[in-house]
C-alpha positions as a printed NumPy array, in Angstrom:
array([[ 87.53 , 110.275,  95.03 ],
       [ 90.443, 111.381,  96.961],
       [ 93.212, 108.826,  97.316],
       [ 92.553, 108.271, 100.975],
       [ 89.041, 107.122, 100.063],
       [ 90.303, 105.174,  97.112],
       [ 93.237, 103.599,  99.003],
       [ 90.383, 102.245, 101.795],
       [ 88.084, 100.833,  98.649],
       [ 90.899,  98.912,  97.541],
       [ 91.733,  97.411, 100.918],
       [ 88.242,  96.363, 101.622],
       [ 88.133,  94.671,  98.224],
       [ 91.318,  92.942,  98.869],
       [ 90.344,  92.107, 102.105],
       [ 86.917,  90.454, 100.416],
       [ 88.93 ,  88.565,  97.678],
       [ 91.446,  86.895,  99.996],
       [ 88.735,  85.929, 102.398],
       [ 86.886,  84.198,  99.717],
       [ 89.634,  83.116,  98.007],
       [ 90.858,  81.245, 101.203],
       [ 87.274,  79.731, 101.515],
       [ 87.399,  78.404,  97.849],
       [ 90.934,  77.25 ,  98.386],
       [ 89.419,  75.021, 102.08 ],
       [ 86.387,  73.879, 100.138],
       [ 89.245,  72.197,  97.535],
       [ 91.823,  71.069, 100.335],
       [ 88.726,  68.209, 100.97 ],
       [ 91.745,  66.035, 103.474],
       [ 91.692,  68.683, 106.003],
       [ 90.387,  71.5  , 107.471],
       [ 92.932,  74.71 , 106.827],
       [ 92.524,  77.158, 109.889],
       [ 92.156,  73.84 , 112.087],
       [ 95.232,  72.862, 110.902],
       [ 97.175,  75.984, 111.24 ],
       [ 95.971,  76.114, 114.869],
       [ 97.283,  72.837, 115.98 ],
       [100.555,  74.103, 114.63 ],
       [101.111,  72.592, 111.402],
       [103.672,  74.583, 109.077],
       [103.335,  73.25 , 106.294],
       [ 99.61 ,  74.029, 105.532],
       [100.56 ,  77.825, 107.01 ],
       [103.026,  78.102, 104.52 ],
       [100.742,  77.123, 101.807],
       [ 97.823,  79.059, 102.505],
       [100.495,  82.292, 103.131],
       [101.404,  81.705,  99.347],
       [ 97.967,  82.363,  98.442],
       [ 97.312,  84.932, 100.414],
       [100.423,  86.726,  98.919],
       [ 99.825,  85.288,  95.762],
       [ 96.715,  86.988,  95.428],
       [ 97.741,  90.217,  96.829],
       [100.244,  90.016,  94.21 ],
       [ 97.711,  89.855,  91.536],
       [ 95.626,  92.558,  92.984],
       [ 98.551,  95.38 ,  93.249],
       [ 99.217,  94.596,  89.728],
       [ 95.138,  94.828,  88.955],
       [ 95.461,  97.982,  90.734],
       [ 98.217,  99.892,  88.965],
       [ 96.81 ,  98.799,  85.8  ],
       [ 92.852,  99.183,  86.579],
       [ 91.24 , 102.394,  85.333],
       [ 88.003, 101.568,  87.646],
       [ 87.797,  99.878,  90.548],
       [ 85.25 ,  97.309,  88.808],
       [ 88.357,  96.002,  86.827],
       [ 90.589,  95.612,  89.931],
       [ 87.777,  93.23 ,  91.461],
       [ 87.199,  91.14 ,  88.123],
       [ 90.927,  91.015,  87.939],
       [ 90.846,  89.413,  91.241],
       [ 88.316,  87.02 ,  90.927],
       [ 90.58 ,  85.996,  87.779],
       [ 93.504,  85.565,  89.662],
       [ 91.945,  83.506,  92.536],
       [ 90.686,  81.285,  89.681],
       [ 94.05 ,  81.401,  88.543],
       [ 95.687,  80.228,  91.574],
       [ 93.057,  77.419,  92.007],
       [ 94.21 ,  76.212,  88.061],
       [ 97.492,  76.189,  89.499],
       [ 97.253,  74.29 ,  92.727],
       [ 95.548,  71.559,  90.709],
       [ 98.428,  71.436,  88.272],
       [100.682,  70.973,  91.369],
       [ 98.807,  68.542,  92.727],
       [ 98.622,  66.565,  89.187],
       [102.286,  66.984,  88.811],
       [103.227,  65.37 ,  92.006],
       [101.795,  61.788,  91.118],
       [104.118,  60.057,  93.704],
       [102.271,  61.816,  96.228],
       [ 99.243,  64.195,  97.22 ],
       [100.131,  67.354,  97.841],
       [ 97.307,  67.623, 100.067],
       [ 98.362,  64.461, 102.195],
       [101.446,  65.894, 102.56 ],
       [100.944,  69.127, 103.657],
       [ 98.308,  67.64 , 106.374],
       [101.438,  65.471, 107.317],
       [102.905,  68.871, 107.856],
       [105.374,  68.004, 105.261],
       [107.037,  71.374, 105.455],
       [109.028,  70.777, 102.071],
       [106.004,  70.557, 100.258],
       [104.683,  73.694, 102.224],
       [107.204,  75.537, 100.741],
       [106.916,  74.498,  97.255],
       [103.088,  75.217,  97.145],
       [103.915,  78.456,  98.63 ],
       [106.472,  79.198,  95.667],
       [104.205,  77.793,  93.317],
       [101.721,  80.706,  94.371],
       [103.885,  83.326,  94.52 ],
       [105.68 ,  82.828,  91.732],
       [102.654,  82.143,  89.369],
       [100.74 ,  85.477,  91.083],
       [103.927,  87.284,  89.508],
       [103.641,  86.083,  86.204],
       [ 99.347,  86.308,  85.934],
       [100.226,  90.172,  87.508],
       [102.331,  91.238,  84.733],
       [ 99.974,  89.752,  81.874],
       [ 97.454,  92.311,  83.325],
       [ 97.383,  95.045,  81.018]])
């Protein structure tokens, strides 16, 4: 397979995994609908979702660098989405004095920035562990 075809295949895989990941995150965030909040100008939710998108893509990029076959990238991508969800629950659990979901819904930009940071930061750790 040529590099142009492989690039297109990886592109399709990345888009599919990001979309699936975002749908799963939408189910997790039961207090609001992500895209409705973004449509209404909720910067905190937009930052949080951006972190998830960037985080998933970072993990996928490491998977592409280190995978021998395309299916390995798909498996690592799915695993990365799972680990990003676990990170979200840990973040929510560590903030016992407030609910991350509630603060994001209230457009608390500080919480949105930290959420973005958690997703991106942990994506680098997850990605670096892919061998």
